[in-house]
N, C-alpha and C positions, 0 to 999 in steps of 0.2 A: 461248787461254793468255795472249796479250798483253793482252786485255781484263781478265782476272783479275788479272794483275800490275799493270796500270794502276789498276784499282779499289782494289787493296790499297795501292798507293802513295798514292792520294788519301786513303783512310781513315787511313792511318798519319800522313800530313802534317797532316790535320785534328786528330787526337788530339794530336800534338806541339804544334801551334799552340795548342790549347785548354789544354794543361798549361802552356805558357809564359805564356799570358795570365793564368792563375790565379796566377802568381808575381809579376805586376806589382802594385805596392803604391802606392795613392793615399791620401794622408792629407789629407782635406779636412774641415774643420770648424772650429768655434770653441771655444776653451777659455779664454776670458777668466776665467771663474769659478775655474779652477784656478790661475791666475797669482797669485803672492803680491803683497801690497800694495806691496812694494818693487820689483816688476817694472816695466820701462819701458812707457810709454804708447804707443799707436798700433799694437798688434799684436793681431789677433783670434785668432791661433793662435801658440803658441810651444812647441816641444818642449824646447829647452834654452836656458839663458842661459850665456854665457861671460863670466867676470869677469876682465878682463885685468890688473887690479891685483894679483890674487893667483893667477892661473893655475888657477882652479877653474871647474867646470861645475856648473850646477844643472839637474836633471831636473824640469821643471815638472809633468808628470803624476804622477810618483812622489814628488815633494816631497823629493828627496834631492840632496845635494851630492856631486860626484864630484871627487876630488882624488888626486894622486900621493902615496903614502905607502909607505915601505919597498919602493921599486922596483915597485909595482903600483898600478893605479888602483882606488880603493876607493869604495864608495857608502855614504854615511852620512846620517842625518837631521840632522846638525849639522856645523858647520865645525870643523876641527881647532883645538886650543888656540892654535897659533901665529897664528891669525887672529881671536882672541877679540875684538879691538877694531876689526875691520873693519866699516865702516858700509855696510850693504847698500843703504840708501836713497840714499846719495850717490855710490857708486861706479858706474862705467859698466858696463852689461850689454849684450852683443851677443846678439841672438836668432839661434839656429842651429836650423834645421829639417832636420837630417840625422841619420841613425841613428849612434849611438856616436861623437860628434865627437871625443872624447878620443883615439881611434885615429889621428886626423890632427892631433894637438895642435900639432905644429910649424907646420902651415899656419895654424891659428887664432892661435897666439901671434904669428906674424909679421904676419898680416893686421890684428890689433887692437892691436899694440904701441903705436901712436900714440894710442890711446884711454886708455891707462893714466894715471891721475892726473886724468882729466876728471871734473868734478862738475856738469855742466850738463844732465844728462839728466832729463827729467820722469819721475815715477813714478806708478803707479796711485793710490796713497794721496792724492796731491795733485791728481789730475785731477778736473775737473767734467764730463767726457764722460759722457753717459748710459750708455754701455756698461759703465761701472764702478760703477753705482749700488749693486750688491750689496756692493761694498767699502766704500762710504760707510756703509751700514747696519750694518756689523760694527764700526764704531768706528775704522776707518782703520789699524789695526795698529801703533799707536805703540809699544806694548810696551817693548822695551829699545832703541828707536831703530834697530832693524835691525842691531845689532852681533852679532858672532860668537857670544858666549856670554852672560854677564851674567845675574844674578838666577836662575840655575839653569834658565833656559828654553831654553838652547842656541840662541839667536839666532832664535827663531821667534815674535816678537810676545809676546803674553800667554799664559802657560801652555803653552808647547810645542806650539802649534797648527800647526806646520810652515809658518810664514811667512804665515799668513792672518789677521792682526789678532787679534781677541779670540775666536777660536774659532768664528766665524760660518760657516765653510765646511767 
């Protein structure tokens, strides 16, 4: 009887360990091609950018801005009208590789408060690093100079291409 109970305990613990292992999430990979031309250089992978000047997040894989509106965090393909003149190419972007960073907004707002107003960060459009050669071939994403709205394209380069230059991605 003891052997049976011991065997059952081992099997149960193995199954529990296997189920727990299946829940571990590793995100390894390169997503340079998904990053917009106005994204910061030097990152092979970025899930989100935090823009401390305006307190907005950008979801790189989904190509959406996440901002607080009417007491809720909303996900939109464009910046709100109040940021229509924000220059994405010259504002500071902090790369955040954490799930749902807006849920810890106070942490990021505090951590990156000193970066608000900084305009010295290099962007993919201006880089000559070989990792970004696909961005060069798409025309660099000059569009409306990375501003929030302008010319009806909602701040996404030329023709509403979700922040990727001339629609090459």
